[in-house]
GUDRENRO-69873 format. One line per field, with one value per residue (C-alpha): x, y, z. Coordinates in steps of 0.2 Angstrom, whole numbers, plus 5000, padded with zeros to 4 digits. Example, Ala and Ser with C-alpha at 12.3 -4.5 7.8 and 13.67 -1.06 7.14 Angstrom:
BEGIN
east [5062  5068]
north [4978  4995]
up [5039  5036]
***
This chain:
BEGIN
east [5068  5052  5054  5041  5034  5041  5022  5027  5039  5027  5011  4994  4991  4981  4997  5014  5029  5038  5057  5064  5056  5064  5063  5060  5046  5037  5036  5029  5018  5010  5009  5002  4987  4982  4983  4974  4986  4984  4973  4986  5003  5017  5031  5047  5065  5079  5073  5055  5055  5037  5023  5007  4993  4988  4974  4979  4998  5006  5022  5032  5050  5062  5060  5042  5043  5044  5029  5019  5012  5024  5017  5030  5047  5049  5067  5060  5083  5096  5110  5107  5096  5112  5114  5093  5094  5106  5098  5082  5092  5101  5081  5076  5064  5066  5073  5058  5047  5061  5058  5073  5073  5088  5091  5075  5065  5071  5063  5071  5067  5068  5058  5044  5041  5029  5016  5027  5029  5017  5009  4998  5004  5003  4985  4983  4991  4983  4965  4964  4965  4955  4941  4952  4961  4944  4934  4952  4953  4945  4928  4932  4936  4920  4909  4921  4917  4904  4911  4900  4901  4889  4903  4919  4934  4947  4964  4977  4960  4971  4959  4948  4950  4942  4932  4921  4918  4915  4906  4889  4891  4892  4882  4894  4912  4925  4941  4954  4973  4987  4984  4975  4975  4969  4955  4949  4949  4938  4926  4924  4923  4911  4901  4884  4884  4879  4887  4905  4915  4931  4945  4960  4973  4990  5001  5001  4982  4967  4952  4939  4932  4936  4928  4916  4922  4916  4925  4944  4953  4971  4974  4990  4994  5003  5016  5027  5025  5038  5039  5039  5026  5015  5016  5011  4997  4988  4989  4977  4969  4963  4960  4943  4938  4925  4930  4926  4928  4940  4954  4959  4981  4986  5006  5023  5031  5048  5059  5068  5064  5069  5075  5081  5089  5075  5083  5077  5076  5059  5063  5078  5067  5057  5039  5043  5042  5047  5055  5040  5033  5019  5028  5030  5011  5008  5020  5013  4994  4999  5006  4989  4975  4972  4972  4979  4964  4971  4985  4989  5004  5002  5015  5013  5027  5039  5033  5028  5032  5014  5003  4982  4980  4963  4964  4952  4950  4948]
north [4979  4992  5011  5014  5030  5041  5044  5049  5061  5071  5078  5077  5090  5092  5089  5084  5088  5073  5074  5061  5049  5036  5019  5026  5038  5028  5017  5031  5037  5021  5022  5038  5034  5018  5027  5041  5052  5066  5075  5080  5073  5084  5074  5086  5076  5083  5073  5083  5093  5101  5100  5088  5078  5061  5058  5066  5067  5080  5081  5095  5103  5106  5128  5126  5120  5137  5143  5129  5131  5129  5110  5097  5092  5073  5068  5050  5047  5039  5041  5057  5066  5078  5087  5085  5097  5108  5112  5117  5122  5137  5139  5146  5133  5129  5118  5112  5106  5096  5075  5063  5047  5034  5015  5011  5016  5002  4984  4969  4951  4945  4960  4955  4938  4940  4943  4927  4917  4898  4900  4884  4874  4889  4890  4871  4874  4890  4886  4878  4895  4904  4905  4907  4924  4932  4930  4934  4949  4955  4952  4962  4976  4976  4976  4994  5002  4997  4994  4999  4982  4983  4985  4978  4971  4955  4963  4948  4935  4921  4903  4913  4908  4924  4930  4912  4919  4939  4937  4934  4950  4958  4966  4962  4955  4960  4944  4946  4942  4941  4922  4916  4899  4907  4915  4900  4888  4906  4905  4888  4891  4904  4900  4899  4912  4927  4940  4938  4939  4933  4946  4940  4960  4966  4970  4987  4990  4983  4978  4990  5003  5022  5029  5012  5002  5005  4992  4986  4971  4962  4947  4938  4942  4960  4955  4949  4969  4979  4999  5003  4991  4996  5013  5010  5002  5013  5025  5015  5007  5026  5027  5012  5019  5029  5046  5038  5022  5011  4998  4984  4978  4965  4969  4967  4975  4968  4984  4992  4974  4970  4954  4954  4963  4965  4960  4968  4950  4947  4928  4928  4935  4927  4920  4932  4946  4963  4976  4987  4994  5003  5019  5018  5012  5030  5039  5033  5036  5057  5055  5049  5056  5041  5042  5026  5025  5009  5003  4982  4975  4957  4943  4931  4916  4930  4942  4961  4954  4961  4974  4976  4994  5002  5016  5029  5038  5056]
up [4945  4952  4959  4971  4969  4985  4990  5012  5004  4993  5001  4991  4978  4964  4951  4950  4940  4936  4930  4920  4907  4908  4919  4933  4928  4915  4933  4941  4930  4928  4949  4950  4939  4945  4961  4956  4969  4960  4945  4933  4930  4921  4915  4909  4902  4890  4879  4878  4865  4863  4872  4872  4881  4885  4897  4913  4906  4900  4894  4895  4888  4903  4900  4902  4922  4927  4919  4930  4946  4962  4962  4970  4955  4959  4951  4942  4942  4954  4943  4937  4953  4958  4942  4939  4958  4952  4938  4948  4958  4947  4939  4954  4959  4980  4990  4996  4980  4975  4981  4978  4978  4987  4984  4997  4985  4972  4977  4971  4966  4984  4992  4982  4988  5000  4983  4971  4988  4986  5003  5001  5016  5027  5023  5028  5042  5047  5045  5062  5072  5063  5074  5089  5080  5074  5094  5100  5091  5078  5084  5100  5088  5077  5094  5100  5084  5077  5057  5045  5036  5022  5008  5017  5008  5015  5008  5006  5010  5005  5006  5014  5031  5041  5030  5031  5047  5045  5027  5039  5044  5028  5015  5001  5006  4991  4994  4986  4983  4971  4970  4958  4969  4982  4974  4964  4983  4987  4973  4977  4995  4994  4978  4989  4997  4987  4997  4993  4976  4975  4963  4957  4962  4954  4967  4958  4961  4970  4958  4969  4965  4971  4989  4989  5002  5022  5031  5025  5035  5032  5042  5045  5028  5029  5045  5028  5022  5022  5021  5005  5003  5019  5011  4992  4999  5011  4996  4989  5005  5003  4986  4988  5007  5009  5018  5036  5033  5043  5039  5053  5049  5057  5053  5058  5075  5071  5067  5082  5093  5109  5107  5090  5077  5059  5045  5026  5019  5027  5028  5039  5052  5065  5058  5042  5049  5038  5045  5050  5069  5075  5074  5052  5052  5061  5052  5033  5041  5043  5027  5017  5025  5037  5058  5067  5082  5089  5090  5099  5101  5102  5103  5089  5095  5098  5112  5102  5086  5079  5079  5074  5071  5068  5056  5049  5034  5038]
***
């Protein structure tokens, strides 16, 4: 089980307080450190009896919380969330500082499948469509916005079918994917291109330095990612992109679709699209420091099934 930190509910701030040091709290700590969402974290729990500091994490007893500035307090519990919330309110903490999660932030194994699914057959079938898709969708956007392609990232690159076309325009292109097989294929495919580097990624972190990327794109991959995954990933995109950098993201527009009701299980929807749409992307962008400059609703076997969002880091 994976517990997604509620990035969309927490304003960007210097520090944050995590209430609960159990499994959920530990999951939050890992995500916050990876994304560098805050510069310091305070962790409190009834079992913590003395203060100590480890890196950016400060462990403090419950009775020390009120001595801290009015940072957001994220309750890292489902079972005891109401009890903890009531305790904080009784201690004089304002309700607008308290952030709770619900079961929508719990990712079961089946919801993580896009990262672990065997896409080899799909990669092989899709290879022949790369030029049409590149020239129809990506190239016009490149001409319109004059993206800075000096330091580019292909996120969830697969076997590099789009990178093969874009690499000639980039000073440096980093292809990342969680699939080791896909990255091995890309490494062989681009072995003679000195400006292309291939890296295995983790679901929790993109192996690229912060504030180092001028342009990022993801094609025909995020269409399978649900809201929680996209919410988390945009925080990671924000970390690695420079201010003013652009991202072009091809994602699902299946939620609230006019011709069918999207299932939470992406495999049950047309073309395995996730329960996500253009409005969701705009909402997440507004929470994590991006602006959606343009969104193109496109057909993909089903009318208006997908969306291409051009977003910019503010």
